[in-house]
C-alpha positions in Angstrom: 102.3 173.0 -107.4 104.2 172.0 -104.3 107.3 174.1 -103.4 110.4 172.0 -103.6 112.2 172.0 -100.2 115.7 172.2 -101.8 117.5 170.8 -98.8 120.9 171.2 -100.5 120.2 174.9 -101.2 121.6 174.6 -104.7 118.8 173.0 -106.7 117.5 174.3 -109.9 114.1 172.9 -109.0 111.5 175.3 -107.7 108.3 173.3 -107.4 106.6 170.0 -108.5 103.2 168.5 -109.0 102.4 164.8 -108.7 99.8 162.8 -110.6 99.1 159.1 -110.9 101.4 158.5 -113.8 103.4 161.8 -114.1 105.4 164.4 -112.3 105.6 168.1 -113.4 108.8 169.8 -112.4 109.3 173.6 -112.4 112.9 174.7 -112.9 114.2 178.2 -112.2 115.1 180.5 -115.1 115.0 179.9 -118.9 112.2 180.1 -121.4 110.6 176.7 -120.8 110.6 176.1 -117.0 107.9 173.5 -116.7 108.6 169.9 -117.7 106.1 167.0 -117.6 107.6 163.5 -117.2 105.1 160.6 -117.7 105.3 156.8 -117.4 105.2 156.8 -121.2 107.9 159.4 -121.8 110.3 158.6 -119.0 109.3 155.1 -117.7 107.4 154.3 -114.6 110.6 153.6 -112.6 112.1 157.0 -113.4 108.9 158.8 -112.6 108.7 156.9 -109.3 112.2 157.9 -108.4 111.6 161.5 -109.3 108.4 161.5 -107.2 110.3 160.1 -104.2 113.1 162.6 -104.6 110.7 165.5 -105.0 108.9 164.6 -101.8 112.3 164.2 -100.0 113.3 167.7 -101.2 116.8 166.5 -102.2 118.5 165.1 -105.3 115.8 165.7 -107.9 117.8 168.2 -110.1 120.9 165.9 -109.9 118.8 162.9 -110.9 117.3 164.6 -113.9 120.7 166.1 -115.0 122.5 162.7 -114.8 119.7 160.4 -116.2 118.0 162.8 -118.6 114.6 161.1 -118.5 112.4 161.8 -121.4 109.7 164.5 -120.9 106.4 164.5 -122.6 106.0 168.2 -122.8 107.6 171.5 -121.7 106.2 175.0 -121.5 106.8 178.4 -120.0 103.7 178.1 -117.8 101.8 175.3 -116.1 98.8 175.8 -118.2 100.9 175.5 -121.4 101.7 171.8 -120.7 99.8 169.1 -122.6 
């Protein structure tokens, strides 16, 4: 996992991991803090946007909150994701 830079200082995103056709986002707090978004679940355009925002360190939490892209799985740990 790559730490999220959180340039706004107010993001709920802690870290992320990029794959060819997915992004895993770790949020702070809550029972299920790891969410996996794939091309199949969220669409390739949404995953591409989330990857770009993650690498910029700004706007990822807002994008997910506003657009609510579909996730393929969620878990309380990285190893719990399918």
